[in-house]
A tleap script that builds the chain and sets N, CA, C and O, in Angstrom:
source leaprc.protein.ff14SB
mol = sequence {
  NMET SER THR THR ILE GLU GLU ILE LYS LYS
  GLN LEU SER SER GLN SER GLU GLN GLU ARG
  LEU ALA ALA LEU SER GLN THR LEU ASN TYR
  GLY GLN PRO GLY LEU GLU LEU LEU ILE GLU
  GLN SER ILE LYS ASP LYS SER ASP ILE VAL
  LYS GLN PHE ALA TYR ARG VAL PHE ARG GLY
  ASP ASN SER TYR LEU ARG GLY ASN THR PRO
  GLU SER LEU THR PRO CYS PRO THR ASP VAL
  ILE THR SER LEU ALA ILE SER PRO ASP ASN
  THR ILE LEU VAL GLY GLY SER TRP LYS LYS
  ILE TRP VAL TRP ASN TRP ARG TRP LYS GLY
  ARG CSER
}
set mol.1.N position { 13.791 -29.276 0.884 }
set mol.1.CA position { 14.055 -27.862 1.024 }
set mol.1.C position { 15.542 -27.617 0.819 }
set mol.1.O position { 16.391 -28.321 1.365 }
set mol.2.N position { 15.827 -26.622 0.035 }
set mol.2.CA position { 17.233 -26.361 -0.249 }
set mol.2.C position { 17.901 -25.550 0.867 }
set mol.2.O position { 19.124 -25.590 1.000 }
set mol.3.N position { 17.138 -24.833 1.651 }
set mol.3.CA position { 17.675 -24.031 2.744 }
set mol.3.C position { 17.308 -24.690 4.062 }
set mol.3.O position { 16.175 -25.138 4.237 }
set mol.4.N position { 18.247 -24.753 4.984 }
set mol.4.CA position { 17.962 -25.362 6.287 }
set mol.4.C position { 17.461 -24.300 7.267 }
set mol.4.O position { 17.622 -23.102 7.037 }
set mol.5.N position { 16.860 -24.754 8.348 }
set mol.5.CA position { 16.380 -23.840 9.379 }
set mol.5.C position { 17.532 -23.037 9.985 }
set mol.5.O position { 17.344 -21.885 10.376 }
set mol.6.N position { 18.705 -23.627 10.065 }
set mol.6.CA position { 19.871 -22.910 10.588 }
set mol.6.C position { 20.281 -21.775 9.651 }
set mol.6.O position { 20.705 -20.713 10.107 }
set mol.7.N position { 20.156 -21.998 8.353 }
set mol.7.CA position { 20.470 -20.941 7.389 }
set mol.7.C position { 19.450 -19.795 7.489 }
set mol.7.O position { 19.800 -18.624 7.349 }
set mol.8.N position { 18.186 -20.156 7.733 }
set mol.8.CA position { 17.145 -19.143 7.919 }
set mol.8.C position { 17.461 -18.305 9.156 }
set mol.8.O position { 17.337 -17.081 9.119 }
set mol.9.N position { 17.871 -18.955 10.257 }
set mol.9.CA position { 18.239 -18.234 11.481 }
set mol.9.C position { 19.391 -17.266 11.217 }
set mol.9.O position { 19.395 -16.138 11.711 }
set mol.10.N position { 20.360 -17.720 10.437 }
set mol.10.CA position { 21.507 -16.872 10.107 }
set mol.10.C position { 21.060 -15.657 9.290 }
set mol.10.O position { 21.513 -14.539 9.536 }
set mol.11.N position { 20.175 -15.878 8.321 }
set mol.11.CA position { 19.659 -14.775 7.512 }
set mol.11.C position { 18.870 -13.782 8.372 }
set mol.11.O position { 18.952 -12.572 8.161 }
set mol.12.N position { 18.111 -14.296 9.335 }
set mol.12.CA position { 17.315 -13.423 10.196 }
set mol.12.C position { 18.171 -12.577 11.135 }
set mol.12.O position { 17.706 -11.565 11.658 }
set mol.13.N position { 19.409 -12.987 11.348 }
set mol.13.CA position { 20.308 -12.201 12.194 }
set mol.13.C position { 21.216 -11.284 11.357 }
set mol.13.O position { 22.084 -10.604 11.903 }
set mol.14.N position { 21.016 -11.269 10.056 }
set mol.14.CA position { 21.815 -10.446 9.152 }
set mol.14.C position { 21.600 -8.954 9.420 }
set mol.14.O position { 20.543 -8.559 9.912 }
set mol.15.N position { 22.583 -8.138 9.102 }
set mol.15.CA position { 22.441 -6.683 9.170 }
set mol.15.C position { 21.595 -6.156 8.006 }
set mol.15.O position { 21.054 -5.053 8.072 }
set mol.16.N position { 21.488 -6.954 6.946 }
set mol.16.CA position { 20.744 -6.545 5.758 }
set mol.16.C position { 19.240 -6.745 5.959 }
set mol.16.O position { 18.771 -7.863 6.170 }
set mol.17.N position { 18.505 -5.650 5.888 }
set mol.17.CA position { 17.049 -5.719 6.010 }
set mol.17.C position { 16.458 -6.586 4.906 }
set mol.17.O position { 15.544 -7.372 5.157 }
set mol.18.N position { 16.968 -6.451 3.691 }
set mol.18.CA position { 16.455 -7.237 2.567 }
set mol.18.C position { 16.665 -8.743 2.781 }
set mol.18.O position { 15.811 -9.550 2.414 }
set mol.19.N position { 17.786 -9.107 3.366 }
set mol.19.CA position { 18.050 -10.521 3.639 }
set mol.19.C position { 17.084 -11.052 4.700 }
set mol.19.O position { 16.594 -12.177 4.598 }
set mol.20.N position { 16.819 -10.234 5.715 }
set mol.20.CA position { 15.868 -10.650 6.751 }
set mol.20.C position { 14.466 -10.778 6.167 }
set mol.20.O position { 13.729 -11.699 6.520 }
set mol.21.N position { 14.090 -9.860 5.272 }
set mol.21.CA position { 12.780 -9.944 4.629 }
set mol.21.C position { 12.658 -11.234 3.817 }
set mol.21.O position { 11.631 -11.910 3.862 }
set mol.22.N position { 13.708 -11.563 3.081 }
set mol.22.CA position { 13.686 -12.785 2.271 }
set mol.22.C position { 13.571 -14.022 3.156 }
set mol.22.O position { 12.865 -14.969 2.808 }
set mol.23.N position { 14.253 -14.021 4.287 }
set mol.23.CA position { 14.206 -15.172 5.190 }
set mol.23.C position { 12.817 -15.335 5.804 }
set mol.23.O position { 12.357 -16.458 6.009 }
set mol.24.N position { 12.157 -14.230 6.094 }
set mol.24.CA position { 10.820 -14.307 6.689 }
set mol.24.C position { 9.846 -15.072 5.808 }
set mol.24.O position { 9.010 -15.830 6.299 }
set mol.25.N position { 9.961 -14.865 4.511 }
set mol.25.CA position { 9.034 -15.525 3.594 }
set mol.25.C position { 9.202 -17.040 3.583 }
set mol.25.O position { 8.339 -17.755 3.074 }
set mol.26.N position { 10.301 -17.531 4.137 }
set mol.26.CA position { 10.553 -18.978 4.148 }
set mol.26.C position { 10.284 -19.635 5.497 }
set mol.26.O position { 10.257 -20.862 5.583 }
set mol.27.N position { 10.085 -18.850 6.549 }
set mol.27.CA position { 9.987 -19.422 7.897 }
set mol.27.C position { 8.862 -20.434 8.050 }
set mol.27.O position { 9.036 -21.451 8.720 }
set mol.28.N position { 7.718 -20.172 7.441 }
set mol.28.CA position { 6.573 -21.059 7.632 }
set mol.28.C position { 6.731 -22.405 6.936 }
set mol.28.O position { 5.897 -23.295 7.107 }
set mol.29.N position { 7.790 -22.558 6.154 }
set mol.29.CA position { 8.067 -23.857 5.526 }
set mol.29.C position { 8.668 -24.848 6.517 }
set mol.29.O position { 8.900 -26.004 6.163 }
set mol.30.N position { 8.925 -24.419 7.750 }
set mol.30.CA position { 9.636 -25.245 8.725 }
set mol.30.C position { 8.796 -25.576 9.952 }
set mol.30.O position { 9.338 -25.797 11.035 }
set mol.31.N position { 7.482 -25.610 9.788 }
set mol.31.CA position { 6.601 -26.033 10.870 }
set mol.31.C position { 6.713 -25.157 12.114 }
set mol.31.O position { 6.889 -23.942 12.027 }
set mol.32.N position { 6.607 -25.804 13.271 }
set mol.32.CA position { 6.630 -25.096 14.545 }
set mol.32.C position { 7.910 -24.281 14.759 }
set mol.32.O position { 7.821 -23.134 15.196 }
set mol.33.N position { 9.102 -24.830 14.466 }
set mol.33.CA position { 10.316 -24.019 14.642 }
set mol.33.C position { 10.308 -22.757 13.766 }
set mol.33.O position { 10.764 -21.698 14.198 }
set mol.34.N position { 9.797 -22.871 12.558 }
set mol.34.CA position { 9.714 -21.715 11.670 }
set mol.34.C position { 8.719 -20.684 12.176 }
set mol.34.O position { 8.965 -19.481 12.102 }
set mol.35.N position { 7.584 -21.168 12.693 }
set mol.35.CA position { 6.587 -20.271 13.268 }
set mol.35.C position { 7.170 -19.504 14.452 }
set mol.35.O position { 6.934 -18.305 14.598 }
set mol.36.N position { 7.928 -20.195 15.290 }
set mol.36.CA position { 8.560 -19.540 16.434 }
set mol.36.C position { 9.568 -18.479 15.981 }
set mol.36.O position { 9.670 -17.417 16.595 }
set mol.37.N position { 10.308 -18.766 14.911 }
set mol.37.CA position { 11.242 -17.766 14.360 }
set mol.37.C position { 10.488 -16.535 13.861 }
set mol.37.O position { 10.903 -15.402 14.106 }
set mol.38.N position { 9.387 -16.764 13.167 }
set mol.38.CA position { 8.584 -15.667 12.633 }
set mol.38.C position { 8.053 -14.790 13.762 }
set mol.38.O position { 8.114 -13.563 13.678 }
set mol.39.N position { 7.537 -15.406 14.807 }
set mol.39.CA position { 7.008 -14.648 15.945 }
set mol.39.C position { 8.123 -13.860 16.624 }
set mol.39.O position { 7.959 -12.680 16.934 }
set mol.40.N position { 9.251 -14.513 16.851 }
set mol.40.CA position { 10.375 -13.839 17.505 }
set mol.40.C position { 10.844 -12.639 16.686 }
set mol.40.O position { 11.105 -11.569 17.236 }
set mol.41.N position { 10.951 -12.822 15.368 }
set mol.41.CA position { 11.415 -11.730 14.505 }
set mol.41.C position { 10.412 -10.586 14.495 }
set mol.41.O position { 10.801 -9.418 14.460 }
set mol.42.N position { 9.118 -10.914 14.527 }
set mol.42.CA position { 8.097 -9.859 14.501 }
set mol.42.C position { 8.116 -9.019 15.766 }
set mol.42.O position { 7.632 -7.888 15.764 }
set mol.43.N position { 8.665 -9.556 16.840 }
set mol.43.CA position { 8.733 -8.827 18.109 }
set mol.43.C position { 10.069 -8.117 18.271 }
set mol.43.O position { 10.112 -6.969 18.714 }
set mol.44.N position { 11.158 -8.788 17.917 }
set mol.44.CA position { 12.497 -8.307 18.267 }
set mol.44.C position { 13.245 -7.541 17.177 }
set mol.44.O position { 14.221 -6.856 17.482 }
set mol.45.N position { 12.823 -7.635 15.929 }
set mol.45.CA position { 13.602 -6.991 14.869 }
set mol.45.C position { 13.625 -5.476 15.068 }
set mol.45.O position { 12.643 -4.887 15.518 }
set mol.46.N position { 14.753 -4.854 14.728 }
set mol.46.CA position { 14.912 -3.411 14.917 }
set mol.46.C position { 14.227 -2.595 13.822 }
set mol.46.O position { 14.041 -1.388 13.973 }
set mol.47.N position { 13.857 -3.241 12.735 }
set mol.47.CA position { 13.241 -2.546 11.601 }
set mol.47.C position { 11.716 -2.682 11.646 }
set mol.47.O position { 11.185 -3.788 11.742 }
set mol.48.N position { 11.022 -1.543 11.577 }
set mol.48.CA position { 9.564 -1.581 11.511 }
set mol.48.C position { 9.078 -2.264 10.237 }
set mol.48.O position { 8.036 -2.920 10.238 }
set mol.49.N position { 9.828 -2.110 9.159 }
set mol.49.CA position { 9.442 -2.750 7.897 }
set mol.49.C position { 9.483 -4.268 8.049 }
set mol.49.O position { 8.574 -4.959 7.589 }
set mol.50.N position { 10.523 -4.793 8.684 }
set mol.50.CA position { 10.629 -6.239 8.889 }
set mol.50.C position { 9.520 -6.716 9.824 }
set mol.50.O position { 8.914 -7.759 9.579 }
set mol.51.N position { 9.251 -5.970 10.882 }
set mol.51.CA position { 8.178 -6.351 11.808 }
set mol.51.C position { 6.833 -6.394 11.090 }
set mol.51.O position { 6.046 -7.322 11.278 }
set mol.52.N position { 6.583 -5.391 10.277 }
set mol.52.CA position { 5.331 -5.332 9.543 }
set mol.52.C position { 5.232 -6.472 8.539 }
set mol.52.O position { 4.176 -7.085 8.381 }
set mol.53.N position { 6.342 -6.748 7.862 }
set mol.53.CA position { 6.349 -7.833 6.889 }
set mol.53.C position { 6.123 -9.177 7.577 }
set mol.53.O position { 5.431 -10.041 7.038 }
set mol.54.N position { 6.709 -9.358 8.775 }
set mol.54.CA position { 6.499 -10.591 9.542 }
set mol.54.C position { 5.022 -10.758 9.857 }
set mol.54.O position { 4.483 -11.862 9.774 }
set mol.55.N position { 4.376 -9.672 10.216 }
set mol.55.CA position { 2.943 -9.706 10.489 }
set mol.55.C position { 2.166 -10.135 9.248 }
set mol.55.O position { 1.238 -10.939 9.334 }
set mol.56.N position { 2.554 -9.592 8.096 }
set mol.56.CA position { 1.873 -9.967 6.847 }
set mol.56.C position { 2.091 -11.446 6.511 }
set mol.56.O position { 1.160 -12.125 6.078 }
set mol.57.N position { 3.299 -11.941 6.705 }
set mol.57.CA position { 3.578 -13.359 6.450 }
set mol.57.C position { 2.761 -14.208 7.407 }
set mol.57.O position { 2.181 -15.218 7.009 }
set mol.58.N position { 2.714 -13.799 8.670 }
set mol.58.CA position { 1.957 -14.539 9.684 }
set mol.58.C position { 0.480 -14.614 9.315 }
set mol.58.O position { -0.162 -15.645 9.516 }
set mol.59.N position { -0.053 -13.530 8.781 }
set mol.59.CA position { -1.453 -13.510 8.358 }
set mol.59.C position { -1.691 -14.293 7.073 }
set mol.59.O position { -2.836 -14.551 6.703 }
set mol.60.N position { -0.616 -14.670 6.397 }
set mol.60.CA position { -0.771 -15.393 5.144 }
set mol.60.C position { -0.930 -14.473 3.952 }
set mol.60.O position { -1.271 -14.929 2.860 }
set mol.61.N position { -0.692 -13.205 4.137 }
set mol.61.CA position { -0.805 -12.222 3.066 }
set mol.61.C position { 0.544 -12.067 2.390 }
set mol.61.O position { 1.314 -11.170 2.732 }
set mol.62.N position { 0.832 -12.933 1.437 }
set mol.62.CA position { 2.114 -12.883 0.741 }
set mol.62.C position { 1.994 -12.224 -0.626 }
set mol.62.O position { 2.832 -12.436 -1.503 }
set mol.63.N position { 0.943 -11.421 -0.802 }
set mol.63.CA position { 0.789 -10.735 -2.084 }
set mol.63.C position { 1.901 -9.728 -2.318 }
set mol.63.O position { 2.098 -9.265 -3.442 }
set mol.64.N position { 2.635 -9.386 -1.251 }
set mol.64.CA position { 3.741 -8.440 -1.386 }
set mol.64.C position { 5.015 -9.116 -1.859 }
set mol.64.O position { 6.014 -8.444 -2.114 }
set mol.65.N position { 4.995 -10.427 -1.977 }
set mol.65.CA position { 6.158 -11.143 -2.496 }
set mol.65.C position { 5.986 -11.316 -3.998 }
set mol.65.O position { 5.053 -11.982 -4.446 }
set mol.66.N position { 6.862 -10.733 -4.757 }
set mol.66.CA position { 6.773 -10.849 -6.212 }
set mol.66.C position { 7.709 -11.919 -6.743 }
set mol.66.O position { 7.672 -12.244 -7.930 }
set mol.67.N position { 8.518 -12.449 -5.907 }
set mol.67.CA position { 9.458 -13.485 -6.281 }
set mol.67.C position { 10.101 -13.980 -5.015 }
set mol.67.O position { 9.586 -13.731 -3.925 }
set mol.68.N position { 11.179 -14.651 -5.124 }
set mol.68.CA position { 11.822 -15.180 -3.926 }
set mol.68.C position { 13.233 -14.640 -3.765 }
set mol.68.O position { 14.106 -15.309 -3.211 }
set mol.69.N position { 13.449 -13.424 -4.255 }
set mol.69.CA position { 14.759 -12.811 -4.105 }
set mol.69.C position { 14.612 -11.538 -3.287 }
set mol.69.O position { 13.562 -10.899 -3.348 }
set mol.70.N position { 15.611 -11.152 -2.536 }
set mol.70.CA position { 15.507 -9.943 -1.711 }
set mol.70.C position { 15.166 -8.686 -2.520 }
set mol.70.O position { 14.479 -7.801 -2.010 }
set mol.71.N position { 15.625 -8.594 -3.749 }
set mol.71.CA position { 15.371 -7.408 -4.554 }
set mol.71.C position { 13.901 -7.281 -4.930 }
set mol.71.O position { 13.428 -6.181 -5.213 }
set mol.72.N position { 13.172 -8.398 -4.935 }
set mol.72.CA position { 11.774 -8.347 -5.371 }
set mol.72.C position { 10.808 -8.182 -4.207 }
set mol.72.O position { 9.596 -8.164 -4.421 }
set mol.73.N position { 11.302 -8.064 -2.994 }
set mol.73.CA position { 10.426 -7.916 -1.842 }
set mol.73.C position { 9.987 -6.465 -1.690 }
set mol.73.O position { 10.804 -5.545 -1.704 }
set mol.74.N position { 8.693 -6.286 -1.546 }
set mol.74.CA position { 8.148 -4.954 -1.379 }
set mol.74.C position { 7.334 -4.923 -0.099 }
set mol.74.O position { 6.313 -5.605 -0.015 }
set mol.75.N position { 7.745 -4.163 0.893 }
set mol.75.CA position { 6.957 -4.102 2.116 }
set mol.75.C position { 5.628 -3.396 1.875 }
set mol.75.O position { 5.496 -2.618 0.930 }
set mol.76.N position { 4.670 -3.659 2.709 }
set mol.76.CA position { 3.353 -3.065 2.534 }
set mol.76.C position { 3.366 -1.597 2.957 }
set mol.76.O position { 4.223 -1.183 3.738 }
set mol.77.N position { 2.424 -0.815 2.446 }
set mol.77.CA position { 2.385 0.599 2.779 }
set mol.77.C position { 2.083 0.814 4.263 }
set mol.77.O position { 1.429 -0.017 4.894 }
set mol.78.N position { 2.556 1.916 4.809 }
set mol.78.CA position { 2.364 2.177 6.236 }
set mol.78.C position { 1.241 3.161 6.512 }
set mol.78.O position { 0.914 3.386 7.677 }
set mol.79.N position { 0.638 3.757 5.493 }
set mol.79.CA position { -0.392 4.749 5.744 }
set mol.79.C position { -1.758 4.346 5.201 }
set mol.79.O position { -2.573 5.212 4.880 }
set mol.80.N position { -2.016 3.061 5.095 }
set mol.80.CA position { -3.302 2.544 4.660 }
set mol.80.C position { -4.088 2.152 5.904 }
set mol.80.O position { -3.580 1.417 6.750 }
set mol.81.N position { -5.307 2.630 6.021 }
set mol.81.CA position { -6.120 2.300 7.193 }
set mol.81.C position { -6.465 0.816 7.143 }
set mol.81.O position { -7.029 0.328 6.163 }
set mol.82.N position { -6.116 0.105 8.219 }
set mol.82.CA position { -6.356 -1.336 8.278 }
set mol.82.C position { -7.385 -1.731 9.322 }
set mol.82.O position { -7.818 -2.883 9.359 }
set mol.83.N position { -7.786 -0.787 10.176 }
set mol.83.CA position { -8.818 -1.101 11.162 }
set mol.83.C position { -9.598 0.163 11.503 }
set mol.83.O position { -9.075 1.275 11.433 }
set mol.84.N position { -10.866 -0.035 11.876 }
set mol.84.CA position { -11.746 1.073 12.205 }
set mol.84.C position { -12.492 0.772 13.493 }
set mol.84.O position { -12.744 -0.387 13.824 }
set mol.85.N position { -12.839 1.822 14.213 }
set mol.85.CA position { -13.686 1.704 15.398 }
set mol.85.C position { -14.628 2.902 15.425 }
set mol.85.O position { -14.241 4.014 15.063 }
set mol.86.N position { -15.854 2.671 15.852 }
set mol.86.CA position { -16.861 3.727 15.944 }
set mol.86.C position { -17.320 3.811 17.391 }
set mol.86.O position { -17.579 2.790 18.029 }
set mol.87.N position { -17.418 5.029 17.904 }
set mol.87.CA position { -17.864 5.202 19.285 }
set mol.87.C position { -19.310 4.722 19.431 }
set mol.87.O position { -20.050 4.697 18.448 }
set mol.88.N position { -19.722 4.342 20.646 }
set mol.88.CA position { -21.091 3.843 20.859 }
set mol.88.C position { -22.178 4.846 20.454 }
set mol.88.O position { -23.267 4.447 20.041 }
set mol.89.N position { -21.886 6.132 20.569 }
set mol.89.CA position { -22.893 7.136 20.195 }
set mol.89.C position { -22.764 7.574 18.729 }
set mol.89.O position { -23.422 8.522 18.301 }
set mol.90.N position { -21.910 6.877 17.963 }
set mol.90.CA position { -21.725 7.136 16.532 }
set mol.90.C position { -21.241 8.542 16.208 }
set mol.90.O position { -21.558 9.066 15.140 }
set mol.91.N position { -20.483 9.162 17.100 }
set mol.91.CA position { -19.997 10.509 16.828 }
set mol.91.C position { -18.508 10.547 16.513 }
set mol.91.O position { -18.029 11.526 15.941 }
set mol.92.N position { -17.767 9.506 16.871 }
set mol.92.CA position { -16.324 9.479 16.637 }
set mol.92.C position { -15.955 8.214 15.875 }
set mol.92.O position { -16.372 7.107 16.218 }
set mol.93.N position { -15.166 8.412 14.840 }
set mol.93.CA position { -14.640 7.302 14.045 }
set mol.93.C position { -13.125 7.336 14.172 }
set mol.93.O position { -12.510 8.389 14.004 }
set mol.94.N position { -12.520 6.190 14.468 }
set mol.94.CA position { -11.071 6.090 14.593 }
set mol.94.C position { -10.585 5.071 13.574 }
set mol.94.O position { -11.109 3.959 13.501 }
set mol.95.N position { -9.582 5.451 12.788 }
set mol.95.CA position { -8.962 4.547 11.831 }
set mol.95.C position { -7.492 4.405 12.167 }
set mol.95.O position { -6.848 5.367 12.585 }
set mol.96.N position { -6.970 3.222 11.988 }
set mol.96.CA position { -5.573 2.991 12.324 }
set mol.96.C position { -4.833 2.244 11.234 }
set mol.96.O position { -5.398 1.432 10.501 }
set mol.97.N position { -3.535 2.552 11.154 }
set mol.97.CA position { -2.636 1.844 10.250 }
set mol.97.C position { -1.438 1.395 11.064 }
set mol.97.O position { -1.480 1.404 12.295 }
set mol.98.N position { -0.374 1.005 10.386 }
set mol.98.CA position { 0.810 0.506 11.076 }
set mol.98.C position { 1.423 1.567 11.982 }
set mol.98.O position { 1.871 1.248 13.084 }
set mol.99.N position { 1.451 2.821 11.540 }
set mol.99.CA position { 2.121 3.870 12.305 }
set mol.99.C position { 1.252 5.089 12.583 }
set mol.99.O position { 1.714 6.024 13.238 }
set mol.100.N position { 0.028 5.112 12.114 }
set mol.100.CA position { -0.794 6.306 12.263 }
set mol.100.C position { -2.173 5.953 12.799 }
set mol.100.O position { -2.678 4.847 12.605 }
set mol.101.N position { -2.759 6.923 13.475 }
set mol.101.CA position { -4.145 6.820 13.919 }
set mol.101.C position { -4.854 8.092 13.480 }
set mol.101.O position { -4.348 9.195 13.690 }
set mol.102.N position { -6.015 7.941 12.877 }
set mol.102.CA position { -6.827 9.066 12.470 }
set mol.102.C position { -8.089 9.076 13.320 }
set mol.102.O position { -8.672 8.025 13.588 }
set mol.103.N position { -8.513 10.267 13.744 }
set mol.103.CA position { -9.729 10.408 14.536 }
set mol.103.C position { -10.632 11.422 13.845 }
set mol.103.O position { -10.216 12.546 13.563 }
set mol.104.N position { -11.861 11.020 13.576 }
set mol.104.CA position { -12.848 11.924 12.998 }
set mol.104.C position { -13.951 12.130 14.022 }
set mol.104.O position { -14.509 11.169 14.551 }
set mol.105.N position { -14.258 13.379 14.296 }
set mol.105.CA position { -15.352 13.718 15.189 }
set mol.105.C position { -16.484 14.234 14.321 }
set mol.105.O position { -16.372 15.313 13.738 }
set mol.106.N position { -17.574 13.482 14.223 }
set mol.106.CA position { -18.653 13.833 13.308 }
set mol.106.C position { -19.389 15.094 13.746 }
set mol.106.O position { -20.039 15.739 12.923 }
set mol.107.N position { -19.302 15.458 15.018 }
set mol.107.CA position { -19.922 16.716 15.472 }
set mol.107.C position { -19.173 17.909 14.888 }
set mol.107.O position { -19.784 18.927 14.564 }
set mol.108.N position { -17.855 17.790 14.751 }
set mol.108.CA position { -17.029 18.882 14.216 }
set mol.108.C position { -16.939 18.811 12.711 }
set mol.108.O position { -16.464 19.754 12.078 }
set mol.109.N position { -17.380 17.721 12.123 }
set mol.109.CA position { -17.318 17.517 10.672 }
set mol.109.C position { -15.878 17.602 10.154 }
set mol.109.O position { -15.627 18.120 9.066 }
set mol.110.N position { -14.944 17.089 10.947 }
set mol.110.CA position { -13.552 17.166 10.503 }
set mol.110.C position { -12.712 16.063 11.086 }
set mol.110.O position { -13.168 15.258 11.898 }
set mol.111.N position { -11.487 16.049 10.655 }
set mol.111.CA position { -10.528 15.042 11.090 }
set mol.111.C position { -9.520 15.723 11.993 }
set mol.111.O position { -9.143 16.872 11.762 }
set mol.112.N position { -9.077 15.004 13.035 }
set mol.112.CA position { -8.047 15.562 13.899 }
set mol.112.C position { -6.845 14.660 13.932 }
set mol.112.O position { -5.864 14.964 14.612 }
savepdb mol mol.pdb
quit
C-alpha cells in the first residue's frame, strides 16, 4: 500500500470535505484499524455528505467512486427513498431517505 494508516488518519482530519471523502474510500484496505476509522468518521464527521458516504463505503456500495481522486468522488443523492414501512392495517406507507421522510395515508389518497 502506498498510503499508510497514519496518512489516512491525517486526511480524515482535513478541513477539505473532498480529501476526507477520498480517504474514506481507502479505510477498508487497513483491516480492523481501517474499519474503526470508517465507523468513527461516519459518526463524528461534521459533514452529512461525508457521513453518508462513509455509510455507503461501509455497505460496500462503491459505485459512487469513479476513480481514486477527490475530484472524481460523487456523493449519493439525498432524496432517493431507501427504505419503506407499511402499517399493519395497510393504510399508511412511510418512505425514508438520508434526510427526508415521506408519509402516504391511503385513506386520504395523498402524501403528507
